[in-house]
Rosetta silent file (secondary structure, phi, psi, omega in degrees, C-alpha in Angstrom):
SEQUENCE: RNFNLESRAEREISKMKPSSAPRHPSTRSLLREHMSNNPEIKGEISRKDNKLLSLLKDVYVDSKDPVSSLPANDAGSRPEPKEYRLPKGPHFDKNIVHIPKGKVSVVEALTSKVWRNWDW
SCORE:     score description
SCORE:     0.000 S_00000001
   1 L     0.000  -46.448 -177.199  -46.054   23.908  -14.269 S_00000001
   2 L   -95.961   12.794 -178.124  -48.685   23.773  -16.971 S_00000001
   3 L   -66.920  128.338  176.126  -46.397   25.247  -19.599 S_00000001
   4 L    57.439   38.653 -173.498  -46.579   23.374  -22.908 S_00000001
   5 H   -64.603  -41.983 -176.041  -48.746   20.723  -21.269 S_00000001
   6 H   -64.603  -44.293 -178.374  -50.387   19.396  -24.431 S_00000001
   7 H   -70.774  -33.798  177.288  -47.156   18.729  -26.307 S_00000001
   8 H   -67.297  -40.185  178.440  -45.543   17.121  -23.258 S_00000001
   9 H   -65.599  -41.056  179.042  -48.573   14.856  -22.796 S_00000001
  10 H   -64.156  -38.718  178.847  -48.538   13.949  -26.486 S_00000001
  11 H   -64.375  -42.148  178.937  -44.824   13.126  -26.294 S_00000001
  12 H   -65.705  -39.547 -179.145  -45.381   10.826  -23.287 S_00000001
  13 H   -67.695  -36.937 -176.553  -48.302    9.078  -24.989 S_00000001
  14 H   -80.321   -5.953  178.416  -46.341    8.504  -28.197 S_00000001
  15 L   -65.374  154.385  178.025  -43.384    6.898  -26.388 S_00000001
  16 L   -67.754  132.216  178.731  -42.803    3.183  -26.865 S_00000001
  17 L   -85.359  142.462  177.807  -44.563    1.159  -24.200 S_00000001
  18 L   -67.551  137.227  179.896  -42.572   -1.576  -22.467 S_00000001
  19 L  -115.303  157.082  179.571  -43.588   -4.998  -23.658 S_00000001
  20 L   -71.553  155.908 -179.590  -43.200   -8.342  -21.975 S_00000001
  21 L   -65.562  143.615  179.648  -40.348  -10.568  -23.004 S_00000001
  22 L   -67.567  145.398  179.583  -41.168  -12.977  -25.820 S_00000001
  23 L   -78.747  149.526  177.702  -41.870  -16.529  -24.786 S_00000001
  24 L   -68.582  142.356 -177.284  -39.552  -19.273  -25.843 S_00000001
  25 H   -56.295  -37.404 -179.695  -40.976  -21.311  -28.765 S_00000001
  26 H   -68.065  -36.139  178.780  -40.911  -24.549  -26.801 S_00000001
  27 H   -68.566  -41.042 -178.922  -42.816  -22.929  -23.930 S_00000001
  28 H   -60.419  -45.746 -179.642  -45.392  -21.432  -26.283 S_00000001
  29 H   -67.778  -35.821  178.397  -46.201  -24.804  -27.829 S_00000001
  30 H   -65.813  -41.125  178.062  -46.319  -26.447  -24.391 S_00000001
  31 H   -64.070  -44.784  179.004  -48.763  -23.799  -23.117 S_00000001
  32 H   -60.659  -39.628  179.797  -51.018  -24.227  -26.159 S_00000001
  33 H   -64.341  -44.770  179.251  -51.019  -27.980  -25.638 S_00000001
  34 H   -65.751  -40.096 -179.646  -52.000  -27.683  -21.946 S_00000001
  35 H   -66.050  -37.103  179.702  -54.724  -25.136  -22.697 S_00000001
  36 H   -72.832  -34.206  178.868  -56.256  -27.374  -25.374 S_00000001
  37 H   -74.816  -34.739 -177.234  -56.131  -30.455  -23.106 S_00000001
  38 L  -126.368   85.907 -178.705  -57.529  -28.608  -20.046 S_00000001
  39 L   -68.368  -18.893 -179.960  -59.955  -25.798  -21.058 S_00000001
  40 H   -72.014  -14.203  179.005  -60.945  -25.211  -17.398 S_00000001
  41 H   -62.637  -40.001 -179.371  -57.466  -23.715  -16.756 S_00000001
  42 H   -61.168  -40.680  177.702  -58.475  -20.536  -18.585 S_00000001
  43 H   -69.110  -36.856  179.206  -61.480  -20.143  -16.263 S_00000001
  44 H   -64.423  -35.731 -178.234  -59.368  -20.890  -13.181 S_00000001
  45 H   -65.641  -42.560 -175.274  -56.930  -18.132  -14.089 S_00000001
  46 H   -89.231  -12.294 -176.536  -59.608  -15.428  -14.310 S_00000001
  47 L   -82.059  141.015  174.681  -61.865  -16.680  -11.453 S_00000001
  48 L   -85.290  136.792  177.952  -61.627  -15.173   -7.966 S_00000001
  49 L   -96.358  110.391 -176.052  -61.235  -17.662   -5.143 S_00000001
  50 H   -64.007  -34.471  179.750  -63.529  -16.497   -2.311 S_00000001
  51 H   -64.183  -47.660  179.026  -61.775  -18.626    0.288 S_00000001
  52 H   -66.138  -36.361  179.353  -58.375  -17.109   -0.499 S_00000001
  53 H   -65.084  -40.961  178.232  -59.912  -13.642   -0.703 S_00000001
  54 H   -67.881  -37.564  176.509  -61.465  -13.992    2.772 S_00000001
  55 H   -64.459  -37.340  179.041  -58.148  -15.241    4.172 S_00000001
  56 H   -67.109  -36.411  178.753  -56.412  -12.255    2.628 S_00000001
  57 H   -69.480  -26.845  179.642  -58.913   -9.873    4.229 S_00000001
  58 H   -78.365  -13.072 -177.971  -58.242  -11.440    7.648 S_00000001
  59 L   -74.565  129.144  176.275  -54.534  -10.710    7.437 S_00000001
  60 L  -128.533  124.662 -178.356  -53.477   -7.790    9.600 S_00000001
  61 L  -111.820  124.316  176.107  -49.877   -6.641    9.614 S_00000001
  62 L  -118.870  103.198 -175.801  -48.587   -4.469   12.410 S_00000001
  63 L  -111.122  145.247  176.825  -44.993   -3.572   11.695 S_00000001
  64 L  -132.838  143.352  177.373  -42.604   -1.466   13.709 S_00000001
  65 L   -70.801  141.835  177.425  -39.125   -0.331   12.821 S_00000001
  66 L   -67.854  147.188 -179.099  -36.399   -1.913   14.928 S_00000001
  67 L   -71.646  126.824 -178.496  -34.837    0.398   17.489 S_00000001
  68 L   -79.497  139.076  178.109  -31.530    1.633   16.188 S_00000001
  69 L   -80.891  -19.614  178.413  -28.518    1.313   18.460 S_00000001
  70 L   -87.085  141.298  177.988  -26.931    4.352   16.813 S_00000001
  71 L   -69.941  139.002 -179.257  -28.169    7.788   17.904 S_00000001
  72 L   -79.045  132.828  177.574  -30.170    9.530   15.229 S_00000001
  73 L   -93.633   94.496  178.704  -28.673   12.774   13.973 S_00000001
  74 L  -111.307  175.337 -176.003  -31.666   14.993   13.590 S_00000001
  75 H   -66.496  -25.443 -178.002  -31.994   18.754   13.479 S_00000001
  76 H   -73.628  -21.824 -177.069  -33.041   18.893   17.151 S_00000001
  77 H   -86.511   -1.599  179.914  -29.748   17.495   18.454 S_00000001
  78 L   -72.514  133.093 -178.031  -27.713   20.335   16.988 S_00000001
  79 L   -68.414  147.176  178.674  -26.258   22.567   19.727 S_00000001
  80 L   -69.836  145.412  178.054  -27.579   26.072   20.039 S_00000001
  81 L   -68.158  144.905 -179.744  -25.182   28.821   18.926 S_00000001
  82 L   -80.070  147.856 -179.978  -23.386   30.607   21.748 S_00000001
  83 L  -101.936  125.339 -175.597  -24.114   34.254   22.334 S_00000001
  84 L  -106.689    5.123  179.759  -21.054   36.469   22.613 S_00000001
  85 L   -76.500  154.417  176.973  -22.773   39.818   23.189 S_00000001
  86 L   -75.427  143.944  177.857  -22.411   41.606   26.485 S_00000001
  87 L   -68.142  149.334  179.841  -25.450   41.475   28.730 S_00000001
  88 L   -97.519  159.102  173.393  -27.535   44.643   28.981 S_00000001
  89 H    85.706 -156.329 -173.505  -28.776   46.356   32.094 S_00000001
  90 H   -71.368   -7.732 -178.919  -27.701   45.955   35.714 S_00000001
  91 H   -89.649   17.030 -176.614  -26.147   42.544   35.038 S_00000001
  92 H   -65.948  -24.126 -177.507  -23.221   44.137   33.204 S_00000001
  93 H   -81.079    7.862  178.462  -20.875   43.302   36.057 S_00000001
  94 L   -61.879  145.562  177.723  -21.293   39.584   35.357 S_00000001
  95 L   -85.012  116.143 -179.489  -18.096   37.643   34.945 S_00000001
  96 L   -82.497  122.163 -173.431  -17.943   36.388   31.357 S_00000001
  97 L   -86.881  -47.895 -172.757  -16.449   32.916   31.400 S_00000001
  98 L  -101.759  116.567  174.932  -16.093   31.951   27.748 S_00000001
  99 L  -124.820  123.059 -177.599  -14.210   34.293   25.432 S_00000001
 100 L   -61.908  154.580 -179.590  -13.198   32.895   22.034 S_00000001
 101 L   -62.861  133.496 -179.430   -9.524   32.769   21.109 S_00000001
 102 L    91.802   -3.900  178.843   -8.383   36.028   19.527 S_00000001
 103 L  -107.797  157.927 -179.488  -11.116   38.098   21.205 S_00000001
 104 L  -125.170  136.465  177.038  -10.750   40.462   24.150 S_00000001
 105 L   -79.151  164.723  179.650  -13.297   41.090   26.858 S_00000001
 106 H   -63.322  -40.396 -179.375  -14.234   44.627   27.874 S_00000001
 107 H   -63.097  -44.890  178.623  -12.608   44.144   31.273 S_00000001
 108 H   -64.603  -38.495 -179.383   -9.340   43.001   29.695 S_00000001
 109 H   -66.257  -39.322 -177.789   -9.423   45.871   27.224 S_00000001
 110 H   -77.735  -27.339 -178.530   -9.949   48.481   29.947 S_00000001
 111 H   -98.854    6.188 -177.973   -7.359   47.055   32.323 S_00000001
 112 L   -68.695  145.812  179.069   -4.722   46.400   29.679 S_00000001
 113 H   -65.239  -31.483 -179.500   -1.289   47.998   30.186 S_00000001
 114 H   -61.905  -43.206 -178.830   -1.365   49.280   26.628 S_00000001
 115 H   -73.975  -30.646  179.579   -4.446   51.394   27.336 S_00000001
 116 H   -69.983  -32.059 -179.468   -3.125   52.619   30.698 S_00000001
 117 L   -88.000   -0.186 -178.214    0.042   53.957   29.066 S_00000001
 118 L   -72.452  138.549  177.199   -1.923   55.587   26.245 S_00000001
 119 L   -87.206  114.902 -179.422   -1.751   59.369   26.051 S_00000001
 120 L   -90.709    0.000    0.000   -5.235   60.722   25.981 S_00000001
């Protein structure tokens, strides 16, 4: 994180700073003319207006996001993975309802005709 910090900081400092766009010559002369005719404009620009400042302090914004009509897909709505292991203990005789395609239950394996005809 702090590797080569000084040279990186120096590189950032030496970069060209963005400058404002140049004013059009006609605008520049017009601004100079207005400033010379009305010297109080310069003071108005830099002066704080207490009335506007107090109005700004009175503003309170309470915003709420609109309720979306689409259901949000968050991590909590993801279905839990199914467990395919056989139960342990005295509940072994439970009837297993869901067996994925291509898999065989223990009951099917033990009662299969292939295993009954097998020579032990």
